N, CA, C and O atoms as a Tinker XYZ file with bonds, in Angstrom:
   436  protein
     1  N   -229.611000   47.308000  -81.743000    73     2
     2  CA  -229.515000   48.164000  -80.497000    64     1     3
     3  C   -230.675000   48.942000  -79.914000    63     2     4     5
     4  O   -231.572000   49.393000  -80.626000    81     3
     5  N   -230.635000   49.084000  -78.642000    73     3     6
     6  CA  -231.721000   50.034000  -78.145000    64     5     7
     7  C   -231.002000   50.669000  -77.226000    63     6     8     9
     8  O   -230.126000   50.278000  -76.455000    81     7
     9  N   -231.609000   51.946000  -77.460000    73     7    10
    10  CA  -231.165000   52.988000  -76.308000    64     9    11
    11  C   -231.734000   52.960000  -74.799000    63    10    12    13
    12  O   -232.937000   53.117000  -74.590000    81    11
    13  N   -230.938000   52.782000  -73.905000    73    11    14
    14  CA  -231.332000   52.370000  -72.347000    64    13    15
    15  C   -231.700000   53.358000  -71.718000    63    14    16    17
    16  O   -232.687000   53.497000  -70.996000    81    15
    17  N   -230.708000   54.231000  -72.054000    73    15    18
    18  CA  -230.374000   55.722000  -70.696000    64    17    19
    19  C   -229.518000   56.773000  -71.545000    63    18    20    21
    20  O   -229.418000   56.759000  -72.772000    81    19
    21  N   -228.856000   57.779000  -70.586000    73    19    22
    22  CA  -227.891000   58.419000  -70.864000    64    21    23
    23  C   -226.557000   58.175000  -69.879000    63    22    24    25
    24  O   -226.622000   57.640000  -68.773000    81    23
    25  N   -225.632000   58.557000  -70.357000    73    23    26
    26  CA  -224.217000   58.124000  -69.759000    64    25    27
    27  C   -224.786000   59.082000  -68.082000    63    26    28    29
    28  O   -224.602000   58.650000  -66.944000    81    27
    29  N   -225.326000   60.131000  -68.372000    73    27    30
    30  CA  -225.340000   61.001000  -66.667000    64    29    31
    31  C   -226.100000   60.361000  -66.017000    63    30    32    33
    32  O   -225.936000   60.325000  -64.797000    81    31
    33  N   -227.090000   59.710000  -66.581000    73    31    34
    34  CA  -228.559000   58.804000  -65.736000    64    33    35
    35  C   -227.752000   57.758000  -65.234000    63    34    36    37
    36  O   -228.508000   56.888000  -64.803000    81    35
    37  N   -226.717000   57.478000  -65.108000    73    35    38
    38  CA  -225.902000   56.244000  -64.225000    64    37    39
    39  C   -224.917000   56.814000  -63.793000    63    38    40    41
    40  O   -224.130000   57.285000  -64.613000    81    39
    41  N   -224.637000   56.957000  -62.275000    73    39    42
    42  CA  -223.476000   57.202000  -61.710000    64    41    43
    43  C   -222.551000   56.104000  -61.466000    63    42    44    45
    44  O   -222.863000   54.923000  -61.311000    81    43
    45  N   -221.455000   56.574000  -61.450000    73    43    46
    46  CA  -220.241000   55.443000  -60.984000    64    45    47
    47  C   -220.656000   54.641000  -60.182000    63    46    48    49
    48  O   -221.360000   55.096000  -59.281000    81    47
    49  N   -220.386000   53.196000  -60.207000    73    47    50
    50  CA  -220.625000   52.430000  -58.988000    64    49    51
    51  C   -222.177000   52.494000  -58.699000    63    50    52    53
    52  O   -222.514000   52.538000  -57.516000    81    51
    53  N   -223.047000   52.503000  -59.575000    73    51    54
    54  CA  -224.360000   52.139000  -59.486000    64    53    55
    55  C   -225.091000   51.397000  -60.599000    63    54    56    57
    56  O   -224.572000   51.111000  -61.678000    81    55
    57  N   -226.464000   51.082000  -60.209000    73    55    58
    58  CA  -226.806000   49.823000  -61.170000    64    57    59
    59  C   -228.086000   50.389000  -61.292000    63    58    60    61
    60  O   -228.325000   51.406000  -60.641000    81    59
    61  N   -229.159000   49.782000  -62.194000    73    59    62
    62  CA  -230.421000   50.140000  -62.478000    64    61    63
    63  C   -231.036000   49.031000  -63.574000    63    62    64    65
    64  O   -230.558000   48.309000  -64.449000    81    63
    65  N   -232.020000   49.235000  -63.172000    73    63    66
    66  CA  -232.932000   47.915000  -63.783000    64    65    67
    67  C   -233.824000   48.861000  -65.051000    63    66    68    69
    68  O   -234.240000   50.012000  -64.910000    81    67
    69  N   -233.962000   47.963000  -66.324000    73    67    70
    70  CA  -234.708000   48.606000  -67.651000    64    69    71
    71  C   -235.527000   47.418000  -68.268000    63    70    72    73
    72  O   -235.266000   46.253000  -67.971000    81    71
    73  N   -236.443000   47.731000  -69.065000    73    71    74
    74  CA  -236.877000   46.793000  -69.836000    64    73    75
    75  C   -236.552000   46.926000  -71.191000    63    74    76    77
    76  O   -236.834000   48.041000  -71.629000    81    75
    77  N   -236.121000   46.264000  -71.884000    73    75    78
    78  CA  -235.087000   46.122000  -73.435000    64    77    79
    79  C   -236.166000   44.879000  -74.052000    63    78    80    81
    80  O   -236.092000   43.698000  -73.715000    81    79
    81  N   -237.000000   45.350000  -74.863000    73    79    82
    82  CA  -237.243000   44.144000  -75.566000    64    81    83
    83  C   -238.033000   43.408000  -74.699000    63    82    84    85
    84  O   -237.463000   42.317000  -74.680000    81    83
    85  N   -238.764000   43.352000  -74.145000    73    83    86
    86  CA  -239.822000   42.405000  -73.114000    64    85    87
    87  C   -238.938000   42.045000  -72.128000    63    86    88    89
    88  O   -239.585000   41.296000  -71.396000    81    87
    89  N   -237.680000   42.168000  -71.638000    73    87    90
    90  CA  -236.679000   41.347000  -70.812000    64    89    91
    91  C   -235.835000   42.693000  -69.886000    63    90    92    93
    92  O   -235.314000   43.781000  -70.132000    81    91
    93  N   -236.099000   41.809000  -68.715000    73    91    94
    94  CA  -235.435000   42.786000  -67.715000    64    93    95
    95  C   -233.748000   42.627000  -67.819000    63    94    96    97
    96  O   -233.001000   41.650000  -67.766000    81    95
    97  N   -233.538000   44.019000  -67.985000    73    95    98
    98  CA  -231.955000   44.119000  -67.764000    64    97    99
    99  C   -231.487000   44.949000  -66.982000    63    98   100   101
   100  O   -232.095000   45.970000  -66.660000    81    99
   101  N   -230.222000   44.602000  -66.519000    73    99   102
   102  CA  -229.267000   45.494000  -65.233000    64   101   103
   103  C   -228.369000   46.097000  -65.791000    63   102   104   105
   104  O   -227.529000   45.421000  -66.385000    81   103
   105  N   -228.247000   47.609000  -65.783000    73   103   106
   106  CA  -227.086000   48.049000  -66.179000    64   105   107
   107  C   -226.414000   48.633000  -65.290000    63   106   108   109
   108  O   -227.001000   49.310000  -64.446000    81   107
   109  N   -225.168000   48.513000  -65.282000    73   107   110
   110  CA  -224.174000   48.748000  -64.087000    64   109   111
   111  C   -222.666000   49.668000  -64.592000    63   110   112   113
   112  O   -221.763000   49.326000  -65.356000    81   111
   113  N   -222.850000   50.838000  -63.866000    73   111   114
   114  CA  -221.574000   51.478000  -64.349000    64   113   115
   115  C   -220.569000   51.057000  -63.506000    63   114   116   117
   116  O   -220.676000   51.431000  -62.338000    81   115
   117  N   -219.521000   50.304000  -63.827000    73   115   118
   118  CA  -218.259000   50.035000  -62.717000    64   117   119
   119  C   -216.769000   50.942000  -63.456000    63   118   120   121
   120  O   -216.533000   50.644000  -64.627000    81   119
   121  N   -216.048000   51.743000  -62.949000    73   119   122
   122  CA  -215.516000   52.476000  -63.215000    64   121   123
   123  C   -215.534000   53.039000  -64.345000    63   122   124   125
   124  O   -214.553000   52.785000  -65.043000    81   123
   125  N   -216.496000   53.891000  -64.893000    73   123   126
   126  CA  -216.869000   54.384000  -65.884000    64   125   127
   127  C   -217.041000   53.625000  -67.068000    63   126   128   129
   128  O   -217.088000   54.259000  -68.123000    81   127
   129  N   -217.168000   52.125000  -67.108000    73   127   130
   130  CA  -217.469000   51.275000  -67.998000    64   129   131
   131  C   -219.203000   50.973000  -67.767000    63   130   132   133
   132  O   -219.843000   51.227000  -66.747000    81   131
   133  N   -219.591000   50.512000  -68.722000    73   131   134
   134  CA  -221.113000   50.153000  -68.499000    64   133   135
   135  C   -221.180000   48.465000  -68.861000    63   134   136   137
   136  O   -220.595000   47.951000  -69.815000    81   135
   137  N   -221.968000   47.793000  -67.945000    73   135   138
   138  CA  -222.374000   46.453000  -68.671000    64   137   139
   139  C   -223.500000   46.363000  -68.374000    63   138   140   141
   140  O   -224.182000   46.908000  -67.505000    81   139
   141  N   -223.791000   45.302000  -69.489000    73   139   142
   142  CA  -225.311000   44.581000  -69.041000    64   141   143
   143  C   -225.597000   43.159000  -68.902000    63   142   144   145
   144  O   -224.995000   42.293000  -69.535000    81   143
   145  N   -226.444000   42.954000  -68.137000    73   143   146
   146  CA  -226.820000   41.344000  -67.772000    64   145   147
   147  C   -227.997000   40.991000  -67.385000    63   146   148   149
   148  O   -228.223000   42.014000  -66.738000    81   147
   149  N   -228.890000   40.402000  -67.261000    73   147   150
   150  CA  -230.256000   39.952000  -66.763000    64   149   151
   151  C   -230.205000   40.474000  -65.720000    63   150   152   153
   152  O   -229.180000   40.869000  -65.164000    81   151
   153  N   -231.447000   40.550000  -65.272000    73   151   154
   154  CA  -232.018000   41.460000  -64.196000    64   153   155
   155  C   -232.671000   40.720000  -63.164000    63   154   156   157
   156  O   -233.136000   41.113000  -62.094000    81   155
   157  N   -232.619000   39.478000  -63.717000    73   155   158
   158  CA  -233.982000   38.409000  -62.795000    64   157   159
   159  C   -232.675000   37.383000  -62.451000    63   158   160   161
   160  O   -231.843000   36.934000  -63.240000    81   159
   161  N   -232.780000   37.202000  -61.175000    73   159   162
   162  CA  -231.790000   36.349000  -60.627000    64   161   163
   163  C   -232.615000   34.720000  -61.117000    63   162   164   165
   164  O   -233.840000   34.613000  -61.172000    81   163
   165  N   -231.538000   33.443000  -61.468000    73   163   166
   166  CA  -231.992000   32.549000  -62.061000    64   165   167
   167  C   -232.236000   31.353000  -60.954000    63   166   168   169
   168  O   -232.699000   30.242000  -61.214000    81   167
   169  N   -231.782000   31.873000  -59.544000    73   167   170
   170  CA  -232.220000   30.744000  -58.564000    64   169   171
   171  C   -233.649000   30.844000  -58.039000    63   170   172   173
   172  O   -234.215000   29.795000  -57.732000    81   171
   173  N   -234.357000   32.143000  -57.894000    73   171   174
   174  CA  -235.300000   32.282000  -57.669000    64   173   175
   175  C   -235.851000   33.425000  -57.807000    63   174   176   177
   176  O   -236.672000   33.826000  -56.983000    81   175
   177  N   -235.519000   34.078000  -58.784000    73   175   178
   178  CA  -236.418000   35.520000  -59.548000    64   177   179
   179  C   -235.951000   36.254000  -58.627000    63   178   180   181
   180  O   -236.862000   37.082000  -58.620000    81   179
   181  N   -235.212000   36.624000  -57.804000    73   179   182
   182  CA  -234.939000   37.874000  -57.340000    64   181   183
   183  C   -234.581000   39.194000  -58.315000    63   182   184   185
   184  O   -234.052000   38.975000  -59.404000    81   183
   185  N   -234.836000   40.365000  -57.963000    73   183   186
   186  CA  -234.756000   41.140000  -58.878000    64   185   187
   187  C   -233.505000   42.100000  -58.638000    63   186   188   189
   188  O   -233.438000   43.140000  -57.983000    81   187
   189  N   -232.553000   41.433000  -59.364000    73   187   190
   190  CA  -230.954000   41.912000  -59.176000    64   189   191
   191  C   -230.731000   43.649000  -58.574000    63   190   192   193
   192  O   -230.062000   44.003000  -57.603000    81   191
   193  N   -231.694000   44.680000  -59.704000    73   191   194
   194  CA  -231.230000   45.701000  -59.297000    64   193   195
   195  C   -231.869000   46.489000  -57.833000    63   194   196   197
   196  O   -231.844000   47.686000  -57.548000    81   195
   197  N   -232.258000   45.687000  -57.298000    73   195   198
   198  CA  -232.768000   46.313000  -55.636000    64   197   199
   199  C   -231.500000   45.306000  -54.584000    63   198   200   201
   200  O   -231.437000   45.287000  -53.355000    81   199
   201  N   -230.634000   44.574000  -55.557000    73   199   202
   202  CA  -229.591000   44.237000  -54.598000    64   201   203
   203  C   -228.460000   45.158000  -54.520000    63   202   204   205
   204  O   -228.596000   46.340000  -54.833000    81   203
   205  N   -227.244000   44.626000  -54.079000    73   203   206
   206  CA  -226.130000   45.577000  -54.371000    64   205   207
   207  C   -224.978000   45.608000  -55.379000    63   206   208   209
   208  O   -224.783000   44.618000  -56.084000    81   207
   209  N   -224.360000   46.477000  -55.461000    73   207   210
   210  CA  -223.206000   46.260000  -56.237000    64   209   211
   211  C   -221.875000   46.663000  -55.695000    63   210   212   213
   212  O   -221.763000   47.887000  -55.765000    81   211
   213  N   -221.099000   46.236000  -55.314000    73   211   214
   214  CA  -219.773000   46.243000  -54.583000    64   213   215
   215  C   -218.692000   45.818000  -55.780000    63   214   216   217
   216  O   -218.625000   44.709000  -56.310000    81   215
   217  N   -217.721000   47.183000  -56.121000    73   215   218
   218  CA  -216.947000   47.086000  -57.100000    64   217   219
   219  C   -217.402000   45.939000  -58.582000    63   218   220   221
   220  O   -218.482000   46.181000  -59.120000    81   219
   221  N   -216.919000   45.274000  -58.901000    73   219   222
   222  CA  -218.252000   44.511000  -60.183000    64   221   223
   223  C   -218.900000   43.705000  -59.816000    63   222   224   225
   224  O   -219.322000   43.027000  -60.753000    81   223
   225  N   -219.487000   43.147000  -58.152000    73   223   226
   226  CA  -219.853000   42.091000  -57.772000    64   225   227
   227  C   -221.509000   42.290000  -57.487000    63   226   228   229
   228  O   -221.868000   42.940000  -56.506000    81   227
   229  N   -222.417000   41.731000  -58.341000    73   227   230
   230  CA  -223.915000   42.151000  -57.931000    64   229   231
   231  C   -224.292000   40.866000  -56.790000    63   230   232   233
   232  O   -224.323000   39.709000  -57.210000    81   231
   233  N   -224.482000   41.072000  -55.794000    73   231   234
   234  CA  -225.570000   40.397000  -54.417000    64   233   235
   235  C   -226.858000   40.625000  -54.964000    63   234   236   237
   236  O   -227.327000   41.734000  -55.221000    81   235
   237  N   -227.552000   39.244000  -55.176000    73   235   238
   238  CA  -228.947000   39.080000  -55.363000    64   237   239
   239  C   -229.324000   39.307000  -54.063000    63   238   240   241
   240  O   -228.551000   38.915000  -53.189000    81   239
   241  N   -230.733000   40.064000  -53.621000    73   239   242
   242  CA  -231.404000   40.557000  -52.512000    64   241   243
   243  C   -231.905000   39.429000  -51.992000    63   242   244   245
   244  O   -232.228000   39.605000  -50.817000    81   243
   245  N   -232.158000   38.038000  -52.491000    73   243   246
   246  CA  -233.114000   37.053000  -51.743000    64   245   247
   247  C   -232.047000   36.133000  -51.295000    63   246   248   249
   248  O   -231.958000   36.185000  -50.068000    81   247
   249  N   -231.354000   35.457000  -51.730000    73   247   250
   250  CA  -230.770000   34.489000  -51.394000    64   249   251
   251  C   -229.119000   34.828000  -51.250000    63   250   252   253
   252  O   -228.352000   34.201000  -50.519000    81   251
   253  N   -228.793000   35.837000  -52.019000    73   251   254
   254  CA  -227.511000   35.970000  -52.000000    64   253   255
   255  C   -226.156000   35.510000  -52.970000    63   254   256   257
   256  O   -224.957000   35.474000  -52.692000    81   255
   257  N   -226.729000   35.255000  -53.936000    73   255   258
   258  CA  -225.836000   34.536000  -55.111000    64   257   259
   259  C   -225.171000   36.040000  -55.580000    63   258   260   261
   260  O   -225.668000   37.166000  -55.577000    81   259
   261  N   -223.963000   35.598000  -55.940000    73   259   262
   262  CA  -223.383000   36.933000  -56.389000    64   261   263
   263  C   -222.770000   36.474000  -57.798000    63   262   264   265
   264  O   -222.242000   35.408000  -58.112000    81   263
   265  N   -223.029000   37.702000  -58.585000    73   263   266
   266  CA  -222.160000   37.645000  -59.999000    64   265   267
   267  C   -221.405000   38.756000  -60.339000    63   266   268   269
   268  O   -221.399000   39.915000  -59.925000    81   267
   269  N   -220.789000   38.175000  -61.158000    73   267   270
   270  CA  -219.704000   39.527000  -61.701000    64   269   271
   271  C   -220.356000   39.999000  -62.875000    63   270   272   273
   272  O   -220.641000   39.358000  -63.886000    81   271
   273  N   -220.563000   41.234000  -62.609000    73   271   274
   274  CA  -221.491000   41.924000  -63.502000    64   273   275
   275  C   -220.949000   42.013000  -65.047000    63   274   276   277
   276  O   -221.595000   41.931000  -66.092000    81   275
   277  N   -219.264000   42.246000  -64.800000    73   275   278
   278  CA  -218.344000   42.166000  -66.175000    64   277   279
   279  C   -218.733000   41.273000  -67.158000    63   278   280   281
   280  O   -218.993000   41.667000  -68.295000    81   279
   281  N   -218.832000   39.518000  -66.670000    73   279   282
   282  CA  -219.056000   39.064000  -67.333000    64   281   283
   283  C   -220.293000   37.718000  -67.406000    63   282   284   285
   284  O   -220.406000   36.715000  -68.110000    81   283
   285  N   -221.033000   38.273000  -66.375000    73   283   286
   286  CA  -222.295000   37.510000  -65.939000    64   285   287
   287  C   -222.369000   35.913000  -65.723000    63   286   288   289
   288  O   -223.281000   35.118000  -65.953000    81   287
   289  N   -220.999000   35.726000  -65.167000    73   287   290
   290  CA  -220.815000   34.447000  -64.421000    64   289   291
   291  C   -220.671000   34.513000  -62.624000    63   290   292   293
   292  O   -219.908000   35.202000  -61.947000    81   291
   293  N   -221.599000   33.630000  -62.240000    73   291   294
   294  CA  -221.751000   33.402000  -60.983000    64   293   295
   295  C   -220.636000   33.156000  -60.383000    63   294   296   297
   296  O   -220.193000   32.141000  -60.919000    81   295
   297  N   -219.706000   33.617000  -59.322000    73   295   298
   298  CA  -218.765000   33.764000  -58.615000    64   297   299
   299  C   -219.366000   33.432000  -57.104000    63   298   300   301
   300  O   -218.513000   33.017000  -56.320000    81   299
   301  N   -220.511000   33.538000  -56.663000    73   299   302
   302  CA  -220.637000   32.490000  -55.434000    64   301   303
   303  C   -222.381000   32.092000  -55.348000    63   302   304   305
   304  O   -223.300000   32.910000  -55.395000    81   303
   305  N   -222.478000   30.836000  -55.231000    73   303   306
   306  CA  -223.885000   30.548000  -55.075000    64   305   307
   307  C   -224.777000   30.345000  -53.858000    63   306   308   309
   308  O   -224.225000   30.211000  -52.766000    81   307
   309  N   -225.558000   30.325000  -53.908000    73   307   310
   310  CA  -226.632000   29.673000  -52.768000    64   309   311
   311  C   -225.857000   28.932000  -51.419000    63   310   312   313
   312  O   -224.871000   28.198000  -51.479000    81   311
   313  N   -226.289000   29.172000  -50.709000    73   311   314
   314  CA  -226.077000   28.343000  -49.332000    64   313   315
   315  C   -226.247000   26.740000  -49.713000    63   314   316   317
   316  O   -227.201000   26.636000  -50.485000    81   315
   317  N   -225.671000   25.518000  -49.444000    73   315   318
   318  CA  -226.081000   24.550000  -49.702000    64   317   319
   319  C   -227.882000   24.254000  -48.930000    63   318   320   321
   320  O   -228.902000   23.729000  -49.377000    81   319
   321  N   -227.607000   24.762000  -47.905000    73   319   322
   322  CA  -229.293000   24.115000  -47.570000    64   321   323
   323  C   -230.353000   25.057000  -48.075000    63   322   324   325
   324  O   -231.558000   24.866000  -47.910000    81   323
   325  N   -229.789000   26.155000  -48.745000    73   323   326
   326  CA  -230.876000   26.710000  -49.837000    64   325   327
   327  C   -230.788000   25.908000  -50.767000    63   326   328   329
   328  O   -231.861000   25.471000  -51.181000    81   327
   329  N   -229.962000   25.591000  -51.200000    73   327   330
   330  CA  -230.059000   24.554000  -52.540000    64   329   331
   331  C   -230.970000   23.490000  -52.320000    63   330   332   333
   332  O   -231.745000   23.087000  -53.188000    81   331
   333  N   -230.874000   22.951000  -50.978000    73   331   334
   334  CA  -231.902000   21.614000  -50.749000    64   333   335
   335  C   -233.129000   21.916000  -50.772000    63   334   336   337
   336  O   -233.977000   21.371000  -51.479000    81   335
   337  N   -233.357000   23.063000  -49.774000    73   335   338
   338  CA  -234.542000   23.597000  -49.860000    64   337   339
   339  C   -235.120000   23.908000  -50.547000    63   338   340   341
   340  O   -236.302000   23.849000  -50.209000    81   339
   341  N   -234.861000   24.490000  -52.049000    73   339   342
   342  CA  -235.551000   25.297000  -53.052000    64   341   343
   343  C   -235.241000   24.211000  -54.324000    63   342   344   345
   344  O   -235.849000   24.497000  -55.355000    81   343
   345  N   -234.689000   23.441000  -54.366000    73   343   346
   346  CA  -234.188000   21.950000  -55.419000    64   345   347
   347  C   -233.086000   22.753000  -56.145000    63   346   348   349
   348  O   -232.835000   22.323000  -57.271000    81   347
   349  N   -232.636000   23.432000  -55.891000    73   347   350
   350  CA  -231.097000   23.823000  -56.730000    64   349   351
   351  C   -230.505000   25.018000  -56.845000    63   350   352   353
   352  O   -231.131000   26.000000  -56.448000    81   351
   353  N   -229.785000   25.107000  -57.153000    73   351   354
   354  CA  -228.873000   26.466000  -57.124000    64   353   355
   355  C   -228.767000   27.640000  -58.263000    63   354   356   357
   356  O   -229.809000   27.728000  -58.912000    81   355
   357  N   -228.005000   28.323000  -58.549000    73   355   358
   358  CA  -228.259000   29.347000  -59.454000    64   357   359
   359  C   -227.026000   29.217000  -60.693000    63   358   360   361
   360  O   -226.093000   28.423000  -60.573000    81   359
   361  N   -227.121000   29.753000  -61.398000    73   359   362
   362  CA  -226.335000   29.700000  -62.694000    64   361   363
   363  C   -225.688000   30.893000  -63.065000    63   362   364   365
   364  O   -225.709000   31.846000  -62.287000    81   363
   365  N   -225.082000   30.972000  -64.216000    73   363   366
   366  CA  -224.511000   32.327000  -64.998000    64   365   367
   367  C   -225.457000   33.268000  -65.254000    63   366   368   369
   368  O   -226.547000   32.735000  -65.463000    81   367
   369  N   -225.481000   34.621000  -65.331000    73   367   370
   370  CA  -226.500000   35.678000  -65.847000    64   369   371
   371  C   -225.908000   35.644000  -67.816000    63   370   372   373
   372  O   -224.809000   35.385000  -68.306000    81   371
   373  N   -226.845000   35.919000  -68.267000    73   371   374
   374  CA  -226.833000   36.298000  -70.031000    64   373   375
   375  C   -226.306000   37.626000  -69.448000    63   374   376   377
   376  O   -226.673000   38.184000  -68.414000    81   375
   377  N   -225.084000   38.126000  -70.602000    73   375   378
   378  CA  -224.667000   39.124000  -70.781000    64   377   379
   379  C   -224.706000   39.647000  -71.796000    63   378   380   381
   380  O   -224.400000   39.021000  -72.811000    81   379
   381  N   -225.111000   41.015000  -71.847000    73   379   382
   382  CA  -225.275000   41.804000  -73.593000    64   381   383
   383  C   -224.180000   42.841000  -73.750000    63   382   384   385
   384  O   -223.723000   43.465000  -72.793000    81   383
   385  N   -223.747000   43.007000  -75.121000    73   383   386
   386  CA  -222.818000   44.093000  -75.674000    64   385   387
   387  C   -223.272000   45.379000  -75.420000    63   386   388   389
   388  O   -224.480000   45.499000  -75.627000    81   387
   389  N   -222.614000   46.538000  -74.980000    73   387   390
   390  CA  -222.883000   47.800000  -74.592000    64   389   391
   391  C   -222.130000   48.689000  -75.405000    63   390   392   393
   392  O   -220.937000   48.421000  -75.547000    81   391
   393  N   -222.670000   49.858000  -76.058000    73   391   394
   394  CA  -222.434000   50.320000  -76.627000    64   393   395
   395  C   -222.497000   52.108000  -76.130000    63   394   396   397
   396  O   -223.536000   52.729000  -75.905000    81   395
   397  N   -221.149000   52.633000  -76.055000    73   395   398
   398  CA  -222.004000   54.084000  -75.474000    64   397   399
   399  C   -221.680000   55.025000  -76.831000    63   398   400   401
   400  O   -220.774000   54.574000  -77.532000    81   399
   401  N   -222.234000   56.132000  -77.237000    73   399   402
   402  CA  -222.445000   57.264000  -78.161000    64   401   403
   403  C   -222.794000   58.215000  -77.916000    63   402   404   405
   404  O   -224.005000   58.413000  -77.828000    81   403
   405  N   -221.944000   59.142000  -77.716000    73   403   406
   406  CA  -222.326000   60.415000  -77.207000    64   405   407
   407  C   -222.194000   60.478000  -75.607000    63   406   408   409
   408  O   -221.191000   60.379000  -74.900000    81   407
   409  N   -223.597000   60.683000  -75.261000    73   407   410
   410  CA  -224.106000   60.469000  -73.783000    64   409   411
   411  C   -225.003000   59.536000  -73.973000    63   410   412   413
   412  O   -225.775000   59.510000  -73.014000    81   411
   413  N   -225.381000   58.357000  -75.185000    73   411   414
   414  CA  -226.298000   57.291000  -75.089000    64   413   415
   415  C   -225.952000   56.151000  -74.790000    63   414   416   417
   416  O   -224.987000   55.940000  -75.524000    81   415
   417  N   -226.116000   55.295000  -74.195000    73   415   418
   418  CA  -226.064000   53.761000  -73.945000    64   417   419
   419  C   -226.902000   52.942000  -74.601000    63   418   420   421
   420  O   -228.120000   53.071000  -74.720000    81   419
   421  N   -226.243000   52.140000  -75.001000    73   419   422
   422  CA  -227.338000   51.382000  -76.096000    64   421   423
   423  C   -226.840000   49.464000  -75.547000    63   422   424   425
   424  O   -225.754000   49.040000  -75.151000    81   423
   425  N   -227.750000   48.959000  -75.696000    73   423   426
   426  CA  -227.570000   47.417000  -75.177000    64   425   427
   427  C   -228.208000   46.764000  -76.560000    63   426   428   429
   428  O   -229.196000   47.167000  -77.175000    81   427
   429  N   -227.395000   45.695000  -76.851000    73   427   430
   430  CA  -227.710000   44.830000  -77.908000    64   429   431
   431  C   -228.422000   43.498000  -77.655000    63   430   432   433
   432  O   -227.591000   42.594000  -77.560000    81   431
   433  N   -229.517000   43.132000  -77.534000    73   431   434
   434  CA  -229.851000   41.719000  -77.382000    64   433   435
   435  C   -229.799000   41.006000  -78.509000    63   434   436
   436  O   -230.063000   39.803000  -78.491000    81   435
């Protein structure tokens, strides 16, 4: 497990990107529960932490793919024309176990 930040560093409804063991990870606070997924969109490499978080859904800032941060599952793929133009759509994100101990947040890769 790797410590990424303190609980007080990530307010409810917010997300941030971290590098953990040379991997970009997005950490989100959804209703005081913490979730970690890949921070890079598998479609075209969009950096998800600069996208938006609404409830538990992350939107990619590049082409708008949407993911459930609690599971990493793709909930809305890129538009069909974008798939045709770029050679494919998106896919699920990897999700990672998060542990909170005292005021510290740990991610297990």
